N, CA, C and O atoms as a GROMACS GRO file, in nm:
protein
  392
    1MET      N    1  10.618   7.993  11.104
    1MET     CA    2  10.521   7.932  11.080
    1MET      C    3  10.395   8.020  11.037
    1MET      O    4  10.359   8.121  11.098
    2THR      N    5  10.327   7.964  10.915
    2THR     CA    6  10.238   8.074  10.913
    2THR      C    7  10.101   8.077  10.954
    2THR      O    8  10.070   7.992  11.037
    3ARG      N    9  10.017   8.152  10.918
    3ARG     CA   10   9.851   8.133  10.999
    3ARG      C   11   9.825   8.002  10.943
    3ARG      O   12   9.822   7.913  11.028
    4ALA      N   13   9.801   7.956  10.793
    4ALA     CA   14   9.735   7.854  10.786
    4ALA      C   15   9.813   7.714  10.873
    4ALA      O   16   9.750   7.610  10.892
    5GLN      N   17   9.962   7.732  10.923
    5GLN     CA   18   9.985   7.619  11.005
    5GLN      C   19   9.948   7.651  11.144
    5GLN      O   20   9.907   7.557  11.213
    6LEU      N   21   9.955   7.748  11.187
    6LEU     CA   22   9.909   7.775  11.324
    6LEU      C   23   9.755   7.699  11.322
    6LEU      O   24   9.743   7.595  11.388
    7ILE      N   25   9.648   7.748  11.252
    7ILE     CA   26   9.538   7.704  11.231
    7ILE      C   27   9.512   7.543  11.247
    7ILE      O   28   9.442   7.474  11.320
    8SER      N   29   9.613   7.518  11.132
    8SER     CA   30   9.622   7.338  11.148
    8SER      C   31   9.718   7.272  11.255
    8SER      O   32   9.726   7.150  11.252
    9ASN      N   33   9.777   7.328  11.331
    9ASN     CA   34   9.825   7.271  11.477
    9ASN      C   35   9.714   7.278  11.566
    9ASN      O   36   9.670   7.172  11.609
   10LEU      N   37   9.644   7.427  11.612
   10LEU     CA   38   9.539   7.428  11.674
   10LEU      C   39   9.422   7.349  11.641
   10LEU      O   40   9.335   7.399  11.712
   11ILE      N   41   9.375   7.267  11.584
   11ILE     CA   42   9.284   7.208  11.525
   11ILE      C   43   9.331   7.050  11.526
   11ILE      O   44   9.247   6.962  11.539
   12GLU      N   45   9.485   7.017  11.510
   12GLU     CA   46   9.556   6.865  11.549
   12GLU      C   47   9.527   6.887  11.672
   12GLU      O   48   9.460   6.797  11.723
   13LYS      N   49   9.563   7.007  11.764
   13LYS     CA   50   9.551   6.957  11.944
   13LYS      C   51   9.438   7.006  11.974
   13LYS      O   52   9.445   6.999  12.097
   14TYR      N   53   9.331   7.054  11.951
   14TYR     CA   54   9.190   7.037  11.983
   14TYR      C   55   9.059   7.018  11.921
   14TYR      O   56   8.965   7.091  11.889
   15ARG      N   57   9.101   6.839  11.913
   15ARG     CA   58   9.005   6.767  11.844
   15ARG      C   59   8.910   6.765  11.839
   15ARG      O   60   8.850   6.728  11.738
   16GLU      N   61   8.841   6.816  11.975
   16GLU     CA   62   8.682   6.804  12.021
   16GLU      C   63   8.664   6.948  11.990
   16GLU      O   64   8.562   6.991  12.046
   17LEU      N   65   8.733   7.047  11.913
   17LEU     CA   66   8.648   7.193  11.878
   17LEU      C   67   8.648   7.179  11.719
   17LEU      O   68   8.743   7.137  11.652
   18ASN      N   69   8.499   7.228  11.661
   18ASN     CA   70   8.483   7.254  11.536
   18ASN      C   71   8.634   7.347  11.471
   18ASN      O   72   8.690   7.451  11.504
   19PRO      N   73   8.651   7.262  11.384
   19PRO     CA   74   8.790   7.340  11.309
   19PRO      C   75   8.724   7.499  11.235
   19PRO      O   76   8.800   7.596  11.237
   20LYS      N   77   8.623   7.509  11.191
   20LYS     CA   78   8.581   7.638  11.136
   20LYS      C   79   8.627   7.763  11.295
   20LYS      O   80   8.696   7.866  11.296
   21LEU      N   81   8.562   7.701  11.392
   21LEU     CA   82   8.546   7.823  11.515
   21LEU      C   83   8.699   7.855  11.558
   21LEU      O   84   8.729   7.968  11.595
   22ILE      N   85   8.787   7.757  11.553
   22ILE     CA   86   8.882   7.794  11.539
   22ILE      C   87   8.989   7.871  11.424
   22ILE      O   88   9.079   7.950  11.449
   23ASP      N   89   8.946   7.820  11.296
   23ASP     CA   90   8.959   7.895  11.218
   23ASP      C   91   8.912   8.092  11.224
   23ASP      O   92   8.968   8.189  11.173
   24ASN      N   93   8.842   8.086  11.273
   24ASN     CA   94   8.773   8.215  11.309
   24ASN      C   95   8.854   8.304  11.413
   24ASN      O   96   8.912   8.412  11.421
   25SER      N   97   8.823   8.190  11.489
   25SER     CA   98   8.890   8.263  11.626
   25SER      C   99   9.084   8.330  11.580
   25SER      O  100   9.139   8.438  11.599
   26VAL      N  101   9.115   8.246  11.540
   26VAL     CA  102   9.229   8.298  11.481
   26VAL      C  103   9.256   8.445  11.440
   26VAL      O  104   9.317   8.541  11.488
   27ARG      N  105   9.186   8.420  11.335
   27ARG     CA  106   9.144   8.510  11.204
   27ARG      C  107   9.104   8.670  11.319
   27ARG      O  108   9.183   8.764  11.335
   28GLU      N  109   8.990   8.660  11.371
   28GLU     CA  110   8.955   8.758  11.491
   28GLU      C  111   9.050   8.812  11.570
   28GLU      O  112   9.067   8.934  11.579
   29ILE      N  113   9.133   8.706  11.646
   29ILE     CA  114   9.263   8.759  11.687
   29ILE      C  115   9.336   8.833  11.600
   29ILE      O  116   9.356   8.939  11.659
   30LEU      N  117   9.377   8.837  11.517
   30LEU     CA  118   9.517   8.890  11.411
   30LEU      C  119   9.432   9.022  11.401
   30LEU      O  120   9.490   9.129  11.422
   31GLU      N  121   9.294   9.021  11.369
   31GLU     CA  122   9.254   9.147  11.273
   31GLU      C  123   9.234   9.255  11.415
   31GLU      O  124   9.265   9.374  11.414
   32LEU      N  125   9.179   9.185  11.527
   32LEU     CA  126   9.247   9.243  11.629
   32LEU      C  127   9.322   9.300  11.678
   32LEU      O  128   9.305   9.401  11.746
   33LEU      N  129   9.420   9.245  11.654
   33LEU     CA  130   9.588   9.268  11.707
   33LEU      C  131   9.614   9.412  11.616
   33LEU      O  132   9.652   9.519  11.663
   34SER      N  133   9.580   9.382  11.464
   34SER     CA  134   9.609   9.439  11.370
   34SER      C  135   9.537   9.572  11.365
   34SER      O  136   9.600   9.665  11.316
   35GLU      N  137   9.409   9.597  11.410
   35GLU     CA  138   9.317   9.686  11.457
   35GLU      C  139   9.401   9.807  11.548
   35GLU      O  140   9.422   9.927  11.533
   36THR      N  141   9.431   9.717  11.634
   36THR     CA  142   9.481   9.811  11.794
   36THR      C  143   9.619   9.838  11.736
   36THR      O  144   9.680   9.920  11.805
   37LEU      N  145   9.693   9.790  11.622
   37LEU     CA  146   9.843   9.891  11.615
   37LEU      C  147   9.782  10.004  11.490
   37LEU      O  148   9.829  10.116  11.470
   38VAL      N  149   9.712   9.967  11.445
   38VAL     CA  150   9.646  10.084  11.316
   38VAL      C  151   9.589  10.168  11.428
   38VAL      O  152   9.571  10.281  11.385
   39ASN      N  153   9.559  10.160  11.533
   39ASN     CA  154   9.528  10.280  11.569
   39ASN      C  155   9.620  10.364  11.708
   39ASN      O  156   9.600  10.434  11.807
   40GLY      N  157   9.712  10.307  11.642
   40GLY     CA  158   9.816  10.369  11.746
   40GLY      C  159   9.850  10.248  11.896
   40GLY      O  160   9.960  10.219  11.943
   41GLU      N  161   9.758  10.216  11.926
   41GLU     CA  162   9.775  10.177  12.066
   41GLU      C  163   9.878  10.055  12.083
   41GLU      O  164   9.910   9.978  11.994
   42ARG      N  165   9.916  10.053  12.198
   42ARG     CA  166  10.033   9.925  12.245
   42ARG      C  167   9.974   9.768  12.270
   42ARG      O  168   9.869   9.752  12.331
   43ILE      N  169  10.039   9.671  12.225
   43ILE     CA  170   9.959   9.604  12.251
   43ILE      C  171  10.068   9.487  12.338
   43ILE      O  172  10.170   9.454  12.278
   44GLU      N  173  10.038   9.424  12.492
   44GLU     CA  174  10.157   9.384  12.556
   44GLU      C  175  10.092   9.233  12.602
   44GLU      O  176  10.004   9.239  12.687
   45ILE      N  177  10.137   9.075  12.543
   45ILE     CA  178  10.073   9.017  12.599
   45ILE      C  179  10.210   8.927  12.679
   45ILE      O  180  10.318   8.896  12.628
   46ARG      N  181  10.167   8.904  12.800
   46ARG     CA  182  10.262   8.905  12.931
   46ARG      C  183  10.309   8.783  12.910
   46ARG      O  184  10.232   8.691  12.884
   47GLY      N  185  10.427   8.768  12.917
   47GLY     CA  186  10.526   8.618  12.880
   47GLY      C  187  10.560   8.592  12.722
   47GLY      O  188  10.632   8.496  12.695
   48PHE      N  189  10.510   8.674  12.620
   48PHE     CA  190  10.535   8.684  12.512
   48PHE      C  191  10.578   8.789  12.436
   48PHE      O  192  10.640   8.770  12.331
   49GLY      N  193  10.548   8.909  12.481
   49GLY     CA  194  10.636   9.051  12.440
   49GLY      C  195  10.505   9.156  12.411
   49GLY      O  196  10.386   9.150  12.439
   50SER      N  197  10.599   9.267  12.333
   50SER     CA  198  10.494   9.363  12.336
   50SER      C  199  10.500   9.396  12.196
   50SER      O  200  10.599   9.364  12.130
   51PHE      N  201  10.388   9.466  12.139
   51PHE     CA  202  10.451   9.551  11.994
   51PHE      C  203  10.412   9.698  11.992
   51PHE      O  204  10.329   9.727  12.078
   52GLU      N  205  10.449   9.785  11.924
   52GLU     CA  206  10.398   9.896  11.929
   52GLU      C  207  10.447  10.005  11.798
   52GLU      O  208  10.544   9.956  11.740
   53ILE      N  209  10.421  10.091  11.761
   53ILE     CA  210  10.430  10.141  11.625
   53ILE      C  211  10.539  10.222  11.679
   53ILE      O  212  10.532  10.274  11.791
   54ARG      N  213  10.652  10.236  11.591
   54ARG     CA  214  10.734  10.356  11.614
   54ARG      C  215  10.774  10.424  11.466
   54ARG      O  216  10.811  10.372  11.361
   55VAL      N  217  10.753  10.553  11.500
   55VAL     CA  218  10.794  10.655  11.378
   55VAL      C  219  10.884  10.654  11.340
   55VAL      O  220  10.972  10.655  11.428
   56ARG      N  221  10.944  10.651  11.169
   56ARG     CA  222  11.090  10.690  11.162
   56ARG      C  223  11.063  10.793  11.060
   56ARG      O  224  10.980  10.792  10.969
   57GLU      N  225  11.156  10.888  11.095
   57GLU     CA  226  11.174  11.010  11.029
   57GLU      C  227  11.210  10.994  10.871
   57GLU      O  228  11.249  10.888  10.822
   58PRO      N  229  11.190  11.126  10.793
   58PRO     CA  230  11.227  11.132  10.703
   58PRO      C  231  11.399  11.101  10.677
   58PRO      O  232  11.497  11.124  10.747
   59ARG      N  233  11.386  11.050  10.568
   59ARG     CA  234  11.569  11.082  10.542
   59ARG      C  235  11.584  11.053  10.407
   59ARG      O  236  11.495  11.017  10.330
   60THR      N  237  11.728  11.074  10.378
   60THR     CA  238  11.769  11.067  10.248
   60THR      C  239  11.863  10.928  10.242
   60THR      O  240  11.962  10.902  10.310
   61ALA      N  241  11.790  10.840  10.126
   61ALA     CA  242  11.898  10.727  10.141
   61ALA      C  243  11.898  10.708   9.979
   61ALA      O  244  11.829  10.776   9.903
   62HIS      N  245  11.992  10.599   9.938
   62HIS     CA  246  12.043  10.571   9.826
   62HIS      C  247  11.972  10.444   9.723
   62HIS      O  248  11.939  10.338   9.777
   63ASN      N  249  11.952  10.466   9.568
   63ASN     CA  250  11.953  10.323   9.514
   63ASN      C  251  12.013  10.248   9.509
   63ASN      O  252  12.068  10.274   9.402
   64PRO      N  253  12.055  10.160   9.542
   64PRO     CA  254  12.190  10.047   9.557
   64PRO      C  255  12.208  10.028   9.402
   64PRO      O  256  12.325  10.027   9.365
   65LYS      N  257  12.122  10.013   9.313
   65LYS     CA  258  12.086   9.990   9.176
   65LYS      C  259  12.194  10.123   9.085
   65LYS      O  260  12.290  10.101   9.010
   66THR      N  261  12.148  10.233   9.118
   66THR     CA  262  12.164  10.333   9.048
   66THR      C  263  12.279  10.418   9.121
   66THR      O  264  12.373  10.464   9.057
   67GLY      N  265  12.266  10.433   9.243
   67GLY     CA  266  12.332  10.503   9.375
   67GLY      C  267  12.254  10.657   9.375
   67GLY      O  268  12.300  10.758   9.428
   68ASP      N  269  12.134  10.646   9.307
   68ASP     CA  270  12.108  10.773   9.307
   68ASP      C  271  11.987  10.813   9.447
   68ASP      O  272  11.896  10.740   9.488
   69LYS      N  273  12.029  10.965   9.502
   69LYS     CA  274  11.968  10.960   9.625
   69LYS      C  275  11.866  10.991   9.586
   69LYS      O  276  11.832  11.063   9.492
   70VAL      N  277  11.778  10.903   9.707
   70VAL     CA  278  11.594  10.918   9.729
   70VAL      C  279  11.595  10.971   9.852
   70VAL      O  280  11.678  10.955   9.941
   71GLU      N  281  11.438  11.070   9.851
   71GLU     CA  282  11.401  11.108   9.961
   71GLU      C  283  11.306  11.006  10.050
   71GLU      O  284  11.212  11.041   9.979
   72LEU      N  285  11.271  10.952  10.103
   72LEU     CA  286  11.174  10.872  10.218
   72LEU      C  287  11.146  10.958  10.266
   72LEU      O  288  11.219  11.056  10.287
   73ASP      N  289  10.986  10.939  10.310
   73ASP     CA  290  10.908  11.010  10.361
   73ASP      C  291  10.919  10.928  10.506
   73ASP      O  292  10.976  10.823  10.535
   74GLU      N  293  10.820  11.045  10.603
   74GLU     CA  294  10.852  10.965  10.742
   74GLU      C  295  10.746  10.835  10.743
   74GLU      O  296  10.647  10.847  10.671
   75ARG      N  297  10.760  10.718  10.815
   75ARG     CA  298  10.690  10.672  10.787
   75ARG      C  299  10.646  10.553  10.946
   75ARG      O  300  10.728  10.533  11.036
   76ARG      N  301  10.541  10.507  10.945
   76ARG     CA  302  10.518  10.388  11.070
   76ARG      C  303  10.580  10.250  11.066
   76ARG      O  304  10.584  10.189  10.959
   77VAL      N  305  10.625  10.204  11.168
   77VAL     CA  306  10.684  10.037  11.161
   77VAL      C  307  10.627   9.988  11.289
   77VAL      O  308  10.590  10.070  11.373
   78VAL      N  309  10.617   9.854  11.313
   78VAL     CA  310  10.556   9.820  11.411
   78VAL      C  311  10.717   9.755  11.461
   78VAL      O  312  10.802   9.736  11.374
   79HIS      N  313  10.744   9.728  11.590
   79HIS     CA  314  10.856   9.717  11.635
   79HIS      C  315  10.790   9.616  11.759
   79HIS      O  316  10.685   9.634  11.820
   80PHE      N  317  10.869   9.528  11.771
   80PHE     CA  318  10.851   9.410  11.875
   80PHE      C  319  10.988   9.356  11.966
   80PHE      O  320  11.099   9.317  11.928
   81LYS      N  321  10.923   9.373  12.115
   81LYS     CA  322  11.033   9.366  12.203
   81LYS      C  323  10.958   9.248  12.279
   81LYS      O  324  10.846   9.260  12.329
   82PRO      N  325  11.066   9.088  12.283
   82PRO     CA  326  10.990   9.018  12.315
   82PRO      C  327  11.028   9.024  12.469
   82PRO      O  328  11.126   9.080  12.517
   83GLY      N  329  10.939   8.963  12.528
   83GLY     CA  330  10.901   8.957  12.701
   83GLY      C  331  11.033   8.843  12.805
   83GLY      O  332  11.088   8.736  12.781
   84VAL      N  333  11.034   8.908  12.881
   84VAL     CA  334  11.152   8.798  12.971
   84VAL      C  335  11.150   8.680  12.924
   84VAL      O  336  11.244   8.647  12.851
   85GLU      N  337  11.022   8.567  12.956
   85GLU     CA  338  10.996   8.449  12.964
   85GLU      C  339  11.036   8.392  12.813
   85GLU      O  340  11.111   8.295  12.803
   86LEU      N  341  10.987   8.451  12.710
   86LEU     CA  342  11.038   8.448  12.543
   86LEU      C  343  11.152   8.443  12.540
   86LEU      O  344  11.204   8.338  12.502
   87ARG      N  345  11.240   8.562  12.581
   87ARG     CA  346  11.383   8.606  12.556
   87ARG      C  347  11.421   8.460  12.645
   87ARG      O  348  11.482   8.378  12.577
   88THR      N  349  11.402   8.433  12.738
   88THR     CA  350  11.464   8.308  12.794
   88THR      C  351  11.438   8.197  12.748
   88THR      O  352  11.536   8.123  12.754
   89ARG      N  353  11.309   8.127  12.684
   89ARG     CA  354  11.260   8.006  12.625
   89ARG      C  355  11.406   7.981  12.463
   89ARG      O  356  11.464   7.883  12.418
   90VAL      N  357  11.407   8.095  12.437
   90VAL     CA  358  11.486   8.128  12.305
   90VAL      C  359  11.621   8.069  12.325
   90VAL      O  360  11.671   7.967  12.275
   91ASN      N  361  11.683   8.180  12.431
   91ASN     CA  362  11.796   8.147  12.467
   91ASN      C  363  11.840   8.043  12.524
   91ASN      O  364  11.960   8.023  12.512
   92ARG      N  365  11.756   7.942  12.606
   92ARG     CA  366  11.825   7.834  12.647
   92ARG      C  367  11.795   7.697  12.530
   92ARG      O  368  11.823   7.579  12.552
   93PHE      N  369  11.741   7.744  12.423
   93PHE     CA  370  11.739   7.655  12.300
   93PHE      C  371  11.872   7.692  12.189
   93PHE      O  372  11.903   7.793  12.126
   94HIS      N  373  11.934   7.543  12.204
   94HIS     CA  374  12.067   7.546  12.137
   94HIS      C  375  12.075   7.407  12.084
   94HIS      O  376  12.045   7.297  12.130
   95ILE      N  377  12.134   7.457  11.951
   95ILE     CA  378  12.144   7.280  11.878
   95ILE      C  379  12.336   7.230  11.882
   95ILE      O  380  12.445   7.276  11.850
   96VAL      N  381  12.267   7.092  11.953
   96VAL     CA  382  12.423   7.074  11.972
   96VAL      C  383  12.453   6.996  11.876
   96VAL      O  384  12.373   6.916  11.828
   97ASP      N  385  12.570   7.010  11.836
   97ASP     CA  386  12.657   6.909  11.705
   97ASP      C  387  12.725   6.811  11.770
   97ASP      O  388  12.793   6.816  11.873
   98GLU      N  389  12.684   6.684  11.665
   98GLU     CA  390  12.752   6.571  11.729
   98GLU      C  391  12.843   6.527  11.611
   98GLU      O  392  12.919   6.431  11.625
   0.00000   0.00000   0.00000
């Protein structure tokens, strides 16, 4: 689902609200989440999951096209850990072949 699809779904579900308000709210929430991660803070949304920054140490990799070794610097990556409720719901879902 894209941000536009999320906004569209919320507009359909909450027809009584101003669509511009929904659009602005979603954008503000995503911006706040981004800023929190950029500041190195952890985000925990009960029932959904948590986001945190992890540091990847510098390492030597290789270019798959040429095989040359490449030195990669330390970098920060976002890690998501699903909550128990989300894991349970995802694992309960399965497609039955007929």
